[in-house]
Every structure is written in structure tokens, then in C-alpha cells.
N, C-alpha and C positions, 0 to 999 in steps of 0.2 A: 320575436321583440326584439326591434331593432331602438333602440335609445338613445340619442347623438346629442353629443353638449354641444352647445359652439360657442364664445366669447360671446358677449353683446354688448361688451363696450373698449376702450383701450386701457383702459383700469391697466395698471401692475402684476394687481397683485388676484384672485380668482374673489370673486364675492360668496358672499356666507351663503349656506345653501339655507333655501328657505324651508321654513317648517313645513312639516308632509301635513296636508290634506285632503283629505277621505274623499274622494269621485264617485262614491258609488251612487249619487245622482247621473252621472256619464257614463254614456259605454265608450271608451276612446277606440278610436283603431288600430290596428293589431297594429300599425307600421305608422310609427309618427317622428317629427324631432319637436325635443326640446333644446332653447335656445335663454342661457342663463348668462345675467350681466348687471351690472350696474348704471346707473341711471347717467350718462354723460352727464356733462357739465352743460347747462342752458338750454338742453334737450325738452323737447313737450313733447307727448302721447305724441302726436300727429306723425314729429320728426320721430320718436321712437321707432313708432311702426314701420316708415317708411325705410330707415335703416336695414330692416328685417323686409324687406321688399310685400308687405302687405301694402294696397291703395288707400289712399289718402280717402276714401267714401269709407272704410271700414273705421278709419279711426275717428271720422264724429260722429258715428253713427255709435260707436261705444264709448266714447265722451259723452253722449247722450243718454246712454240705457248709465253712466257711473253716475252722473249726475243728483240725479237723489239721494246716494248714501253718499258722496263721497266728489270734492270740487278736483276735475282732472288738472286743471293749471297748481293743485295743490302737490302735485309729482317733484320730488326734489332729487336732482343731483349725490348721486354714490348712494341710493338706494337700494337695494336688490331688488330686482325683478328676474324671472319669469315667463315665458311663451311657450305654450305649447303647437302645433298645427301636425297637419294632416303629412303626408311626403307629397301629397300633389294640392298642396299651398293653401287648405284648407284652413282660418282659423279654425281653434276647439279653445284654448283658454289663455286669462293674464291674471298672473301674480305678482303682486307688488306686494312689498315690507313698509308699511307704510310709517314705522316709528314699532317702537319691541313690545308693543302690547295691541297693535292690531294688524292686519293681514290683509287685503281688498284683493276680491276674485272675482272676476267675470269670465263664462262659459259660455260656449255655444249654446243653444237649443236645438238648432235647423240642424236632423239626424244624426248617423254615426260622420259627417264628411266633415260639415261647419261648414261658416260664411266664410265668405269675403273673399276668395279665391279669385276675383276677377274685379274691377274696376265696376261695380253699382251701388244704388241703396241697400243699405241692409239697414228693417225699424228696430228698433233700441227694442221691443222688443221678444226681438230674436236670442238673446242676451239672459242670464240670470247673473243677479249682480248681486255679492255678498259682504262687506265686511266683520271679519272673523274675529271673535277677541284670543287671543292667544294666551295657554296659561303660563304660568311662571310663581317661583319660587322667591321669597325676600326674604331676606335672611341683614341682619344690625351687627356690623362689621365696626371696630378702631385701626384708625392707624397712626401711627408716627412718623413722623418723617423730618429730618434737623439740614437745615443748612451748611449746608459745609466749602472749602476748597473746590472738591470735587464734584458739585449740586453745590451751584453758585446762586438755583433759582427754584420758585416755587417746585416751576413744572420738571425741574432734571430732579431731584428730589421726591417728588410723591411717581416720579416714574423708577429711580434706584430702588424703593417701599414695592415695586411691582405695580403701581394703577398706571391708568390713563392718563391725561389732557385735557376731558373731561370734570372729576373730581375736581383738579388744578381750577379751572374756570368756573367753578364753582363757589369754591370758598374765597378766589376774585372775586364773585358779585358780592358777598356778603362782608367783603373787607373794603372794596374799592374805593368808602368812604375814608378808613382808617388808614390805611398803606399802601404806599403808592411799589408794588412790586419791583418797580422794576429799578427803587433807586437805595430801599428802604432796608431790604432786609442786607441781612451780616452774615457770615462763618457763625456759628453756636447759636443762632433762632432756630424756633420747633416747633411743631405745629402738629395740634392733636385732632382727630375728628375722628364724630361720631355719626355713621351712615350708614347708607341703603344701599342693597346687594340687590340688585336681579340676575337671579340664572332660569334657567330651562333645559333640561337634563342633564343638571349638573355642570352649565357649558355659561360661565358673564356671557350679559348680554347689557350689560348700562346697568348706569346706577340711581337711584333712585331719591327721594330725601335725606338733605343733607340733618341729622337732629340737632347737632351743638358740634362747636370746634372751639380750641385755644390756640389764639397763637401771641407764643414767646418773640418779643422783637426789644434785643437790649434789654433796656430792665423795665421795657412796659409787659403785663399776664394782659390779652384782650380774651374774654371771652365772647360767645357767640353763639344766643341760644336758640331755637326756632319756637317762636310763637306768634298764634294772631296775633294780627293788627284791630283794630278797633273797628272794622268795616269787614274780620274775618279773613284776610291776606295772607300768606304768608307773608312772615316779616322775622326782624335779627335786632335781637336785646344781649344787653353787656348784664352783666350779674348781680348790677347794682336794676337794673329794668328800663338803661333808657336804651332808643334806637339807634340802632348803630346807622344808621340814613342818616345822609348826611346834604346842605344845597349842594355840594362839588365830590364829585370823583376823585383820589390822590391824582389819578392819568390817564387823556386821551385814550391809553394803547393798552394792551391785554401784557403776557411776560415777556422776558426774554428781552425788549429791548434795551439799549442804556445811555443812560445822557453822555451824548459825545458835545456839546459847548451848551456851559453853563449863561443866565438871563450877565446882563454887567454893560458900562453901557460906555465900556472903550475894550473896545477887539478886535485881533488882526483879522480880517475880514478873508477866508481862503480862496474866493473868488477874487476879489479885486485890490488885496496886498494894502490896504491902509485903515488903519484905526477908526472904526465905528460903532455907532449900539448897537449894541444885540437885546435884543427889552423880549426875547421867552427863553425859552428851555428848547433845544435839539437834543431829538430821541431818532439815534441810528435803527432801524427796524427796516426788515426784508421789504420789498415791493410788492404794495399788494396788500400788508398788514392793516385789518382792519377800525378805522379810528372811528373813537366813538365820541356824543355831549357828553361834557364831562356836568352836564349841571340842564332842566327846564328849562327850553328859554321860543327865543321869534329868530328865525333866520334875518338877517339884514346885508350879508354880502356869501355868493355865492357862485363863482365861476373863476373868470382870469384878473389876476388881479396883478400884472409886470413881473418884480422880480420875483414876485411873492407868488408866483404861480398859478397853480388850479390852488382855490383862498373859500373857506368856510367862517364867516361872521357871524356869531348869534348873542343878543342881549341877551342877560338875566334878571331877576331880580337884584336887587340892591345894590343897582349903580356899575355890575358886571357884567362889561363883555367877555370874549372869549373869541381866539382867534387858531387856524389849524392853515398854515398856508406848506406849498409845495407837495401837494397831496394829484395822485397820477388819475382819480374819477372821483366824480361828487356821488351821492349816492341817490336814486333815484326820487323824488318828491322832496329832493332838499333845495329849495328853494325862496328870491325874498320872498317875506313873509308869511313863511310854513314856521310851522308850529314845531319841536321836539323836543320829546322827553329822555328826561336823563339818562346817560346808556346807548343808546339808539345809535345801527351807525350813520356816519352822515359823511363816509370817507374811505379813504385807500391811502395807506402814504406810499408817495413816490418821489420824484425829484423834478420837478416841472420850475419852470423859472431859471432865477439863476444858485443853482446847489450844482457841488462838486459827487452826492448820489444820495441814493433813498433816505431819505428820513423827514422827520415830523419839526414841524416848525410850530411849536405852541405855546400860543400870548393871552396872559389875560392882562386886560386892561379897570381899572377898576375908578368911576369917577372923572375917567376924561386921564388918568394915568397909566401906561404901565407897567406893570408890579411884577417881583419874581415871582414864580406859579409851585415855585417848588419852598416858597416860607409864607404865600398867600394861603394858600392851604390849611398847613398847621394851625391854623391860626380862628379858623371856620370853630363855630361850636358845637358843641356835644348838641344830639338830638334830642327829642323828645322823651320826659319819660312816659313808662307805661300807664293807662287808664286804674285810679285807684278798684275802679269796681272789678278791674279784670288783675291788680297787684296779686292777689291769694293764689290765685290759681299761676300766677306767673310764678310762683314765688314755688309751687311744688314742684311745678313739670323743673324748671332750672336744675334742681337740689337731683332732680331722679336723675335725666341724662348725662349731670358733672357727674354721680356718681358712677354712675354706668363709664363714663368715658377713663376715670381713673382706674377703675379697675381692669378694662382692658389695655389700658399702658402700662400696667406694670406687672403685663406677663412674661 
């Protein structure tokens, strides 16, 4: 048997191997070609197949066959895929890793050779399509990590402990209303987290739910207990049963950006060379870094705004407005009158307008007056308490997960 692996994308690293799925329902030709890779950025099913010299008619037929079980428009960049075809060009099989739990598999039914070697319509019935549930093992694990001069960010501290950025992103979502990870962390701070680790064949494949965490920030100890809210949705509460969700996130950016310019009524402008007010906070960050809405609200402006470059301004409850300046791009669907939710991507960091380099100028206006974001956000009230009906169950869960967290952290 000839088995040829061809790089399927321009990725610098080889794609992860797709799970092996038995092919007992198909008799593959003795000679075939297997193409493995990761889905390129901005690719569609059509462009992916055309990249490998399949006709557009085949892509249309495959998409039609998939729609009953999977939306072909949901194909995401960097996910692993495998294409198999006979050496004379006939399509045999397409496998796509939807996520850590599911594999999409499309197999040609027309004889041993396959379908789609020449530009002609192929009926959707020519394919068998299924989404396969992939088995995995779930381990409950405890991690402790410290902020230091060598690892001054949460991402760096978890990386030094052998974990990936995905766990850090999960913690940032939990603590987004309590901590600005760009400016609040100090050497000596510490995080302990109880979380699920997914494995398949003893290989790490991803993270499950975070059950509990304790973040020590200077003289503050902030516990986070996972527990369903009144609607049954996952939520986070402190040890006293108050929600960690706040009206505003502490920062519109993920980790590692740094405050490069503070709020000031008199600052030497880096371009014009004169003193003028700087009514926001500048975060230095790489071009293209995701910018999130810090609170739910309605978009008032989304477009070019003179020296501010591409800008988004959002109106929130309580007389607040937030502005995000110098964006390289504005997210799709973000336009005047549109509603955005807390944590939703509204744009990307850039250097449009009058700017010396990529950064985000972030501003808060309260009742018509600009206020210092780093100060104003510290004044936000605590979250709502858990309901009386759920309190007893919450306390049992709190005691159990904190005890498990303490046991693991002292090993």
C-alpha cells in the first residue's frame, strides 16, 4: 500500500494526528493519497478543497451532505483535517476535528474509486456523513503558580508550571470583574486552581471546567467557586456567596499588555510635543490583539474618528460610555445601534490615527465627564448574593472544592 502524507497548510508545526476511526464500511483502494493539515485562516470548505485540486462542484455537494449534522460554515482555522483520495483523483473521505469531543467524517459511497474527480454535480446522497463522539478521560487536577520577576504575568506563571494559555484565559474570564491582569498583579501574588484535565490515550487534549480557584493579590484573597446561577447557567461566586460578575470588566484586553500612559489632565503628547489632556489609559499591545467590550451596551460610534483613528464608542447603563481608540479593525456586526455583550470582541489593537505604535487608548465617560478607568473600576459595587434557596447547596459545594484545592496545593 502506498501512503503519502502531504502538508495541507502553511502552518509551521505539523498538525496533531486525528483520532483513528475504523473504516469497516468502506473498502479503500489499495493505492491512495492522504492529505493532512490544519485549516488555513479565513478558509471555507470550498477553498480548502480547491486548494487540493478538487472541483467546486464537489465542495457544493459535500456542503449539502454535511448540513444535516454540521454547518460547513463553522469550519475553524487551525483545526486538524484529513482528506483521502485515490491516486487518479477521486474523493474518498474527509475528516475534520470539530473540537476535543467530536470528529466530522464524510465518506464517498460510489464504488471503490470514489466521486468528484471531474467537474460535475454529485448528489449529496453519494456521501455518508456522521459526527463521531470521541472518548476521553477526565482527571481532576490542582495547580499552584506564583507571580515573580521572572514570570510577571498569569500566562507566564502558568506556562512555567507546564500549562497552556487556555487555562489562563479561563481564569481571566472568572476574575475579569475583580482583577486587571495587565496592571494589578505583583511579585508574590499566587493562584491556586482546581480544574478538569482531558486526556486521550494518556495524551493531554484540553481543559474541562474550572471547579474553584483562589487568587492572592497583595493583601486580598479572592476565592472563586463554580456554581449554577438562578437560570442554571455556570457562574462564579466568592466565599460569601456573592457573584464575581460585575457591571464592568477591569480591562478590555487579555494578558500581557502593559499600561504605557496613564490618565492625565496634562501630558506631553508623544507626536505633537505639546502638553494636553490624556483622558484615558493607553495599553501597549501587539497589533491585532482582541479588544473586548467591558460591559453590555449599545454602540454609538464605530468608524474613523480623526486622530483617534478607527474607534468604537459604547453606551452603557448608569450614565457610562466607553471608548476604544486607534483600532486596526472593527469586529463584524459592530455598528451604530448594535447591542454588544460584556466580553464580546469589538475590534483589534492597532495604530490608526495619530499614534506612535500599536496600542489601545481606553476611555470611560461618566455622566458627561471623563474619569480615570483604573480608579473608577475599583469603585464598582460587589455582585449580587446567591439566592436563599440555593445557599445551603452552595455552602456544601464551597467547602468540598476548597478542601480539595487545599489538599492538592499542600502536596
